[in-house]
N, C-alpha and C positions, 0 to 999 in steps of 0.2 A: 327186576324181580327174579331172583334165582329160586328154582324149585328145590334144588338140592336132593339129598337121598333121604328116605324115611327112617324113622327110628327102627331099631332091631325088631322089636315086637311087631310093629306095623308091616315091616317088610316080610316077616315070617307069616303073618295073616295074609298078605297079598299073595304069596306064593302058594299057600294053601287053597285059597279062594280061586286063584287062576288055573290050578290043576285039577279041580273037581268039576263041579257043574259050571257051564258056561255063564258067567255073570250077565252077558248082554241078553240072555234069554229072559231075564227077568225085567228088563227095562222096556217100558212102553212108549211109544212114540208120542211127541207133543206137537209135531207138525208133520204134514204130509209132503210128499215130493213137489206137488204144485205150490204149496206155501213156501217151501223153501226156495225153489226156483224164482218165485215172485220177489222174495226178499233179496235175493242176489241181484236181480234186475234193478230193483228199486235203489240199491246201494250204488251201483253202477252210474245211475242217473244223478246222484248227489254231485252238486256243483263244487269245484275246487278252483278258487282264484289262483292266477299265476303266481302272485306273491307267496301264497302258501306253498305252492310247489317249489318255489325257490327256497323257502324256508326248510323244507325237506332236504333239499340238496345241500344247503348249508350244514344241517346236522350231519349228513353223511360224510361231507368233507372233514368237519371237526373230528369225527371218529378216525378218519384216514390219516389226520395229521397229529393224532394223540400218541405221545411217546409211550404211553402205558399199554398201547395195543400193538400186537404184531400183525394183526389183520383188521382193518376197519370194515364199515358197512359197505356193502355193494349196491349197485344200482337196483338189483333185484330186491334188496332189503328196502329201498325206497318205495318200489311198487307195492310191497307187502304193507308198508306203513301207510301209504295213502289209501290203499283198499280198506284196511281196518279203520282208518280215521273217518272214511266215508260211512261205514257201518255204524261207527260210534255216533256220528252226527244223526244218521238215520234213527237209531235207537232214542237218541235225545230229541226226536221230532223236529230236526232241522233239515233243510234241503241244501246246506252248503257246509263245508268243512271250516273250522275255525283253527287257529294256532293252538287253542286249548285241546282240540281233539288229537292234534299231533302229538302234543306233550303227554296227554293221557295214554296214548298208545305206544309212545316211543320205547319205553323199557320193555314191555312185553314183546314188542316186535323186534327190537334190535339186540337186546340183551343177549339172547343165545346165538346170535350171528356174529358176535366179535370175538376175537381171540386175543386174549390178554398176553402181554410180553412176560417172560418168565420173571423178570425182576419185579413186575407189578404183582404178580401172584405171590411172590415171596414176601412182598411189602404188605400183603393182606388186602389188596385192592380186588375188586370184582368188576364184572361187566357192567353192573348197574351203576358203578362209580363212574365208568367211562360215559355211560348214556347221560348221567346227570351233568358231567363236564361239558359234553356236547350241547346240552340244553342251556346251559350257563354261557356258553361261548358264542351261540348262534342267536342273535336277537330276533324275536318274532316280528312279523310285519305288523304295522299298525293299522 
């Protein structure tokens, strides 16, 4: 999922808003520190079976072997992917991570951590394409 750049009018509006009144001053909290810390702790306790961890490693390795990428996903990318998958499972009211959690979080987590090869960029490919290729190439555990 590429965020990209905003449209011209939207970018001009953003610049005006960010150089005037502080927008964060108008935002009210929806959770306190204790609630956020409790959610973080709860996500840490979500179970990840070893086969799901190996699935993440397989995805990472597929990005590293992808000829469209100059730089694949690092081990830290895998840590971030597992952490977000745990949070996704928690929000889905589950105490364990499934391959679907990994697939749901793969593009948002890995997409901006990959570096496309110049020829891939000139061919119109993007990081989301590389993540999809990794998801297609790495069979999920059953």
